[in-house]
C-alpha positions, 0 to 999 in steps of 0.5 A, a space after each residue: 482472481 478478481 479484476 479491476 477495469 482496464 486502466 485500474 489493472 494498468 496502474 496496478 501493474 505499474 505499481 507492482 513493476 516499480 516495487 517488485 525489484 525491492 521485495 525480498 524474503 517473506 512479504 506482507 502486502 497491506 491493502 492488497 486489493 485483488 492480491 495481484 502483487 502477492 500472486 506475482 511474487 516468486 517468494 512467500 507472501 500474504 495479502 491483507 485487506 479490510 475489504 474482500 476484493 475476492 482473492 485476499 489471503 486475510 481480511 482484518 477489521 483493523 489494519 493496525 492489528 495484524 495477527 502475526 508475530 513481531 518481526 515476521 516479514 522481510 518486506 511490507 508493501 502498501 501500494 496506493 492504500 495508505 491514504 485509504 487507511 484512517 488510522 495511518 499512524 497506528 498502522 505504520 507503527 504496526 508495520 514497524 512491529 511486523 518487520 524484521 530488524 533489517 526489513 523494508 517498507 515500500 509505500 506508493 503514494 500520489 499527492 492530494 490534488 492529483 489523487 482528488 482529480 484522478 478519483 473524480 475522473 475515474 469514479 464511474 469505472 473504479 470498482 473500489 469507489 463503487 463497491 466501498 467508497 471513501 470512508 471517514 478519515 480517508 484522504 485523497 493522497 498524501 504530500 511527500 512532506 507528510 509521508 516522510 514525517 509519518 514514516 519517520 515518526 513511526 521509526 522508519 528511515 527513508 532510504 529513497 523516493 522514486 518517481 514513476 507514472 510520468 512523475 505523478 506517483 512516488 515509491 518510498 523505500 524505507 528501512 526499519 
C-alpha cells in the first residue's frame, strides 16, 4: 500500500475514524488517494481517483464520469478531496446518480483559511503537493455555507455536520 508521511497518515486515520461508523453497504471512496479507507472497510468497496497513488482501484480522467450503473452504492465518501476537484458541482450530481435512493454521502472539509495555512506549512512533506500540486480550479478548502449550498443544489439533504480534529475539520453526512 502506498504511504503518506507520518502526519499525513495520522490525519487520514482521523478522517477514516470519524467516517467509518456511517459507512454501510457497498462503498465508493472518491478521491481515495492511498485507498486506505476501502482497504480498512469490512464490506465491499472501490477506491476511485484521478491520480495514481499506488493502490487505487479505478483511475478516471474525470470524476464526474464514473463508469458504474445508476444507484450502485449505499455509501459514497469524499474525504479531504472535494476542494481538489475543479468540477465539484458536476461531481456531486454524479455522486447523486450513483447513490441508492436511501444512500449516504460523507464529505470531510476544512475552511479555506485553515486549508491554505495547512497546505503552506506541509508543502515540503506533503506527497500530493510534491507529486501532483494544485491545478486550475482547485481551492484551499470550502466554507460550511458553500458546502451546504453545493450539496443541496446537487439534490442532497444535509442530515448533520460533525466537527473533528480539534474542531478544525467537518464531516458532512448527507442523504439522497
